[in-house]
Each structure stands twice: as C-alpha cells, then as structure tokens.
C-alpha positions, 0 to 999 in steps of 0.5 A: 560627432556622429555615433558611427564615427565615434563607434569606429574609434571605439572599435579601434581602441583597446577599450573604454576608460573613465578613470586615468588611474586605471587607464590602459594604453590605447583606451578611449577616455570619456571625461565624465563629470560628477558632484566633486570632479570634472573629468575634462580637467584630466585630459592631459593625464589621459594622454600621458597614460596612453589614451588613443582619444579623449571625449570631452564636453568642455574645452576650458583650458584644453588645447584642441587636437585631432585626438580630442572629441568634443560632444555636448555631454560625455555621459550621454555619449557614453550611454549612446555608444553603449546602446549602439554597440549592443544593437550592432552585436545583437545577442540576447541580453538578460536584465536583472533588477530587484531590491535584494538578491540581484547579484547572487541571482546574476552570478547563479544565472551566469554559472548556469548559462556558462555551461553552454555559452560564452557569457558576459555579466556585470562585474562588481557594482557596475549596475548604474547609469555609468556601470551598465554602459561600461559593461555593455561596451565590454561585449565582443563578437565572442560573447553569446549572452549578456547578463546585465544587473540594474540597480536604482535608487529613484524612479525612471532609473530602470527605464533609462538602463533598459533603454540603453541595454535593450534587454530581451529577457527580464527578471525582478528578484523582489520588491523590498524596502530599499532606497525608500528615500529616493523612491518615496516609499514601498509603492515607489520601489514597486513602480520603479523596479517595474519599469523593466516590465514596462520596457520589455512589454513595449519592446516585445521582450520576455519576462520571467517571474516568481509565480509564488510572489503575489506582488509579481503576479499583480504587476504582470497581470495583463502581461505574458510571462513565464513563471517558476514556483511551487504550483502545478500551474507554473511553467517551471514547477520547483519544490522547495524541499529544505529550508534549513542548513543547506538550500535545497530544491527539486525540479524535474525529479532532480535535487539541487543542493547549494550551501548558500545561507538562508531560505531567501536564496531559494528563489535566486537558485530557482530563477537560475534553473528556469533561465537554464531551461529557457536557454536549453542548458542540459538539466544535469549541467544546470544541477552541476552549476548550481551545486558548484556555486559558492557565494563570495564578495561579502554576500551570505559568505560562510567563514570559520575563524577560530572555531566560530562560524561567521555569516558575512553579508556585508555587501549591503543592507535594507530593512527587507534584506536585514529581516530575511538575513536575521530570520535565516540566522535565527534558524541556525542550530547554534546555541550562542549566537550574536549579530553585528549590524551596521546602519541601513542607509537611504531610508529618509523619514523611515530611518528611525522606525526601520532601525527600531524594528530590526532591534525588536526583531533581534530581541524576539529571536533571543540572540545572545548579543546584538552589536550595532555600528552607526548613528542610526542604530545609536539613535534608536530608543530600543534598549536591552542588556543584550544590545551594545551600540557603537558609533564607529567600527573602531569603538566596537573593536576596542570593546570586544578586545576588552571582553571575553565573549564566547559565540558559536555563530555570528552574523555580520550585516550592514550597508556597504558604507561601513565595510564590515568585512574589515572585521574579518582580519580583526577576528582572525587576529584575536 
C-alpha cells in the first residue's frame, strides 16, 4: 500500500496499537513480529477488540477483508508511517541519547520547554526501533515541540532512529560503559551514539554539547555546535557551585537549585537550561521549571521509610552509572551507609571485571554493608565481611528479616531486569 493511503487511514483512526491487550476502539493495529510471537496471529483478536484496520505481513490462516492491509514488513511500515507523519507536522524535534541520564535530561527539558510550548516527549522506555515510531505517531497539530529519547545497544541503531525521527536538534548526555556486549567496547559506544551527530551534520541539524566533556569536543571537532559549560568560551556559561546535598548551578546571575541526588545530574540540569534559552523560554520560567522538577520512576528517587533515607536508582545500571551513583552516595553525610546492588547486564566479556571493580569501589568508600543480588556479582572473587552476595532478591529479603541491621542511608541500584523497586514495599513492612 502507498504510504499516503496508509497515512489517510491512520489520520482517521483513534491511534496506533501493537498490542491487542491494550487496543482501543478505532485503533490501527500493526501486527509486529518478535522472537517469541507473531503478531499476524492476533488479527482476529484485534478486530474483536475494536480495531478499525489491521496491518499484516503474512496471510497464513488470515481471512482477507477490506479492513486488512497487507505490507511486506509491518515494522518497516510502522517506521515509514511515523517518519511520514513527522514530516507532515514539521515541528522542531529534539533528540536525546547517551549512556546515562537520557531520561532525566529528557524530563528536565520537557519541564522547561513546557513553560512556553505544548510538548510531546517520549514516555517510559519507548526509546527503541518500535517505541520511537509509536511516540512520533502520538504527535498532533496541537504539539509545538517533540522530545525524542533514543536508546541503543548496538551500532547503526541511533542512525536508524535518527532517519525515522529527523531531529532538528541533538544532545548526547555522555559516552559510558553501557551495552558493551552489543557495541563491542567503549569505542563502539562512542561511535554508536555519535551517529546522532553525523545525522544532524548531514541534514543541517543543530548540536548541543557539554563543552567540559573532552570526548564530546573530540567527536564534534569539525562540526558547528553550541556548548554549555564552566568556561567563558562556552555559549552558555554555567557555574556548578554546589556538589553536595542539593544540586546547584548558577547561570546569568540566577541560582538553580534542585533536590536531585548526585553531582552527575548537574550536566543534565545544565542541558535543560541551555535548551530553554535556545527555545527562548524566560529565564525565570526555566528556573521555576528546574526547581520544581522531582525525579520519579526509580531514577535517583529519594524516599524516607521508617526514618531510613533511601536513594532508589533501580531503572537501570551499567559500570559508568554505577560508579557515578556510588561516588555521589559516598558523599552522603550519614555515618551508617549501605548499598544494595543488582547485576549489570549486557557487558559480554567485561562482565566479571566490571562487577569486581564495583565491589572494590564499594570497599574503598567504606560502606557499612554491601548487598549484591544476581549471578554476576555472586561469581566475583572480591570478598569481605562487609559483602553479602545473593542469587535472588527473595534470598536477600529472607536474610534481612533475620538480621537486626541499622542503617541511616541506603542506595538501591541495579539493572531493570531485577526490578529492585520491589524492595520498597518490603522495607515499608519491616
């Protein structure tokens, strides 16, 4: 089917669905396929649940009708439709990627730009080859700016997402040790994330970088960029005047304070300030947006339970983000500090070394107790009377029930797979 005909059907639908369990009446359903499922098999369910049309790429056991759209590949068609829709609306798109801090930075920028504009931004983890198209297809004529978060675990992925979303602006938070298995190492991470820079340069887009980051400067050496940072030469000179307790910055004579945990969030806030100025948001509104932002969804989230202070950072973990979180937690003024760490995933041949490095770092910071959950930490050779290793989260809970431990502050950090936020109800019930 021609893209214009599919687009017309989309415009007359109530939205896009790729899951019959959440499908709403009038949705255009795309029968996507994965390693363990074939969306074509759910055509009947889609119509029973109220789909207006169904897009399939395999007619086996499907009765053809005027409401079934046959394409060569449903995923490719979804991506093409999203890109076509983005071109039709033609509003500014800001793309955010990086190893750590993508979501927090995106949320801060959303908060700032929403002071002046109707903004659509990526929700949840919709930042991959399916999530980005679905986000773009939620744009309407009412939206004035889109903020698209891009995740990647291998080369050419950011290139694809950029070709779909066609961003006008791009920002990379940092290059860290994330998804080393897929990228093949740190250099692969740098190359993969920098695909955003390459796309923007080839398509006359604009780039914002952290000018204090030497790797960012290296990767954009021959490109025209705007920079924020601590030096007079930077387009947006920002002073990082406090790195303890509360994140605090100074820009244009104003102090910007935020309760976000960890000095690694300073550059996330700085990027949002820069984008606010770029899009002509009043400085006082930028300040109010930054100071009103509270972290949620298990990212550097602060909680107090039974007089114990918790930092819940259980959305994801890699060596770079783990090191940053531990360093920030080490500055905490509490005397009795403990950490609960879940395995880091997708590290390939670097797995054992990186997990051992994290345990050595914990010992260096002299935390009162170091609890680990998962096979990767369990397999390390680093031992201490302060380290307690568990295969599964239930074993850890059982251990803690039988102990009278006292801690003033606890950092909880691990990969999404472990869902360490499930510990919060446990601690509330203790």
